[in-house]
C-alpha positions in Angstrom: 2.7 15.4 -13.1 6.1 17.0 -13.4 6.3 18.1 -9.7 7.2 15.4 -7.2 4.2 14.0 -5.5 1.7 15.7 -7.8 -1.4 13.9 -9.0 -3.9 14.5 -11.8 -6.6 17.1 -11.1 -9.2 14.4 -10.5 -10.2 12.7 -7.2 -7.7 10.1 -6.0 -10.1 7.1 -6.3 -10.8 7.9 -9.9 -7.1 8.2 -10.5 -6.4 4.9 -8.8 -8.9 3.2 -11.1 -7.3 4.8 -14.2 -3.8 3.7 -13.1 -4.9 0.1 -12.6 -6.7 0.1 -16.0 -3.9 1.8 -17.9 -1.2 -0.4 -16.4 -3.4 -3.6 -16.5 -2.3 -4.2 -12.9 -3.8 -4.3 -9.5 -0.5 -5.1 -7.8 0.9 -3.0 -5.0 4.5 -3.7 -4.1 5.5 -3.0 -0.5 8.9 -1.6 0.1 10.3 -2.7 3.5 14.1 -2.4 3.8 15.1 -5.3 6.0 18.8 -4.9 6.4 19.4 -8.5 7.6 17.8 -9.9 4.5 19.6 -7.5 2.2 23.0 -8.2 3.7 22.3 -12.0 3.6 21.8 -11.6 -0.2 25.2 -10.1 -0.3 26.7 -13.0 1.7 27.3 -10.8 4.8 24.4 -11.6 7.1 26.2 -10.3 10.2 26.9 -6.9 8.8 24.6 -3.9 8.4 24.7 -1.1 5.8 21.7 1.2 6.0 22.5 3.1 2.8 22.7 -0.2 0.9 19.4 -1.4 2.4 17.6 1.7 1.1 19.2 1.7 -2.3 18.2 -2.0 -2.6 14.6 -0.8 -2.3 15.2 1.5 -5.2 16.6 -1.4 -7.2 13.5 -3.4 -6.3 11.2 -0.6 -7.4 12.9 -0.3 -10.7 12.7 -4.0 -11.3 9.0 -4.2 -10.3 7.8 -0.9 -11.9 6.6 -2.5 -15.1 4.2 -4.8 -13.4 2.7 -2.8 -10.6 0.1 0.0 -10.1 1.4 1.1 -6.7 4.4 1.2 -4.4 3.8 1.1 -0.6 6.9 2.0 1.5 6.3 1.1 5.1 7.3 4.1 7.3 8.5 2.0 10.2 11.2 0.2 8.2 12.6 3.5 6.9 12.3 5.3 10.2 14.3 2.5 11.8 17.2 2.9 9.4 19.9 5.2 10.6 20.5 8.0 8.2 21.6 11.6 8.0 18.7 12.5 5.8 14.9 12.1 6.2 14.4 8.9 4.4 10.6 9.0 3.8 10.9 12.3 2.0 13.8 10.9 0.0 11.8 7.8 -0.9 8.6 9.6 -1.7 10.4 12.1 -3.9 12.2 9.3 -5.7 9.1 7.3 -6.4 6.9 10.2 -7.6 9.6 11.7 -9.8 10.8 8.5 -11.5 7.4 6.8 -11.6 4.8 9.5 -11.9 2.1 7.2 -13.2 2.4 4.7 -10.3 0.7 5.4 -7.0 3.1 6.1 -4.1 1.3 5.1 -0.9 2.9 5.7 2.5 2.0 2.9 5.0 2.2 4.9 8.2 -1.1 4.3 9.9 -1.4 7.9 11.1 -4.3 9.3 13.1 -4.4 11.7 16.1 -6.3 14.7 17.3 -7.2 17.2 14.5 -4.3 19.6 14.7 -1.8 16.8 14.9 -3.4 14.9 12.0 -3.2 18.1 10.0 0.6 18.1 10.6 0.8 14.4 9.7 -1.1 15.1 6.5 1.2 18.0 5.6 4.2 15.9 6.2 3.1 12.8 4.2 1.6 14.7 1.2 3.8 17.8 1.0 7.1 17.2 2.6 7.3 13.4 1.8 5.5 13.8 -1.6 3.2 10.7 -1.3 -0.1 10.4 -3.1 -1.8 8.4 -0.3 -1.4 7.2 3.2 -2.9 4.6 5.6 -4.8 6.0 8.5 -6.1 4.6 11.8 -9.7 5.9 12.0 -10.5 4.9 15.6 -10.2 8.5 17.0 -13.0 9.5 14.7 -13.8 12.0 11.9 -11.8 14.9 13.2 -8.6 12.7 13.3 -9.3 11.5 9.7 -10.6 14.7 8.0 -7.2 16.5 7.6 -6.1 13.6 5.3 -9.2 14.1 3.1 -9.1 17.8 2.4 -7.3 17.5 -0.9 -9.4 15.3 -3.3 -6.3 14.3 -5.2 -4.7 12.7 -2.1 -6.0 9.4 -0.8 -6.5 7.9 2.7 -6.9 4.2 3.3 -8.6 3.6 6.6 -7.7 0.5 8.6 -10.9 -1.6 8.5 -10.1 -5.3 8.9 -6.4 -6.0 9.3 -4.6 -9.3 8.5 -3.0 -9.8 11.9 -4.4 -12.1 14.7 -5.1 -9.1 16.9 -7.9 -8.0 14.7 -10.0 -10.4 16.8 -9.4 -8.1 19.8 -11.3 -5.1 18.5 -12.1 -5.0 14.8 -14.1 -8.1 14.8 -15.8 -7.5 18.2 -19.4 -6.4 17.7 -18.6 -6.0 13.9 -16.6 -2.8 14.5 -15.0 -3.4 11.0 -18.4 -2.9 9.4 -19.0 0.3 11.3 -15.7 1.6 10.0 -16.7 0.7 6.5 -20.0 2.5 6.9 -18.2 5.6 8.2 -15.7 5.5 5.4 -18.6 5.7 2.9 -20.1 8.6 4.8 -16.8 10.5 4.8 -16.0 9.9 1.1 -17.4 13.2 0.0 -14.2 13.9 -2.0 -13.9 10.5 -3.6 -10.6 9.8 -1.9 -11.3 7.3 0.9 -10.2 3.7 0.7 -10.1 0.8 3.1 -7.4 -1.6 4.3 -8.8 -5.1 4.5 -6.6 -8.2 5.1 -6.6 -11.2 2.8 -6.4 -13.6 5.7 -10.1 -13.2 6.4 -11.9 -13.6 3.0 -15.2 -14.6 4.8 -15.6 -11.0 5.9 -14.5 -9.2 2.7 -17.8 -9.7 0.9 -19.6 -7.8 3.6 -17.2 -4.9 3.4 -17.5 -4.8 -0.4 -21.2 -4.8 -0.1 -21.2 -1.8 2.2 -18.5 0.1 0.3 -18.7 -0.9 -3.4 -17.1 2.3 -4.6 -14.1 2.5 -2.2 -10.7 1.2 -3.2 -9.5 -1.7 -1.1 -5.8 -2.1 -0.1 -5.4 -5.8 0.6 -2.3 -7.0 2.4 -1.8 -10.6 3.6 -1.5 -12.5 0.3 1.5 -14.8 0.3 3.7 -14.7 3.3 0.8 -14.1 5.7 -1.2 -16.9 4.3 -4.0 -15.1 2.4 -5.2 -17.0 -0.7 -5.5 -14.9 -3.9 -8.4 -16.8 -5.4 -10.5 -16.6 -2.3 -9.8 -12.9 -1.8 -10.7 -11.9 -5.4 -13.8 -14.0 -5.3 -14.9 -12.4 -2.0 -14.5 -8.8 -3.3 -16.0 -9.6 -6.7 -12.8 -8.6 -8.3 -13.7 -9.4 -12.0 -16.6 -6.9 -11.7 -15.2 -4.3 -9.3 -11.6 -3.5 -9.9 -11.1 -0.8 -7.4 -8.5 -2.7 -5.3 -4.8 -3.2 -4.8 -3.3 -6.5 -3.8 -0.2 -5.8 -1.8 2.9 -8.0 -1.7 6.1 -7.2 0.1 8.3 -10.1 1.2 7.1 -12.3 -1.6 8.4 -9.8 -4.2 11.3 -8.2 -2.3 13.0 -11.3 -1.1 12.7 -14.2 -3.5 14.0 -17.3 -1.9 16.3 -18.3 -4.7 17.7 -14.8 -5.3 21.4 -13.9 -5.0 22.9 -10.4 -5.1 23.7 -10.9 -8.8 20.2 -12.0 -9.7 18.3 -9.8 -7.3 16.7 -7.4 -9.8 15.9 -10.1 -12.2 14.2 -12.2 -9.5 12.2 -9.3 -8.1 11.0 -8.3 -11.6 10.0 -11.9 -12.3 8.1 -12.2 -8.9 6.2 -9.0 -9.5 5.2 -10.0 -13.1 4.1 -13.4 -11.9 1.9 -12.0 -9.2 0.4 -9.4 -11.5 -0.3 -12.2 -14.0 -1.8 -14.4 -11.3 -4.2 -11.6 -10.4 -5.1 -10.9 -14.0 -5.7 -14.6 -14.7 -8.1 -14.9 -11.7 -9.9 -11.7 -12.9 -10.4 -13.2 -16.4 -12.1 -16.4 -15.2 
């Protein structure tokens, strides 16, 4: 894995399982550079410094690296930062070069007609170096297929999101279950996963029953109100460990952190959440 963004010559889902096992962690740390929060840590809440915001994410990654299995930069946060260089490519290359045994997952929610999706896939996997990406599957197989061509690269399909708006479509007529069924059907290269929110544990068991072999990317624990114990019970975590629990704000912005203690507090928050996950799995 010497080349930026390279992955082992095995399917992505098998590699994810290996990473979680080897690192004894199912924690995914989201990297969302919120300049107002970063500057507040420095004691300058009314100022903005985009370079400092991005470099702070690198500090957070370094602090959390020992406790996590994946990093998940959110494309929107980096695209919104003014910069003279393409930040997603910079971030992807940084993560995959410095932490080659940690999954670099781009949270971009891509998905469009086939030829456009092919360009998105080329950008996120080749230009930006990421190992995996989140994808909106609602335009169907031809919009998703370009992200699945390389077995070593993963695509997490939005299945049941943690936001209130999931009621509008994903829960109507059990659309989320149809997505899970299609994800299983499309998983011919063992590189399809699902995004399922922790705020709705009552539905997670049904998704896991339909898609027992697919990795689950689970946002919503912590700041969004999802309960870790309920989530792990719903997905049968102690038995089926193909999952990542994502935490962003809870790790990136500890309430008691100062600029001087930032790295220390981020590292402690990541280790605590990893240990909380492992303790629940051991019960």
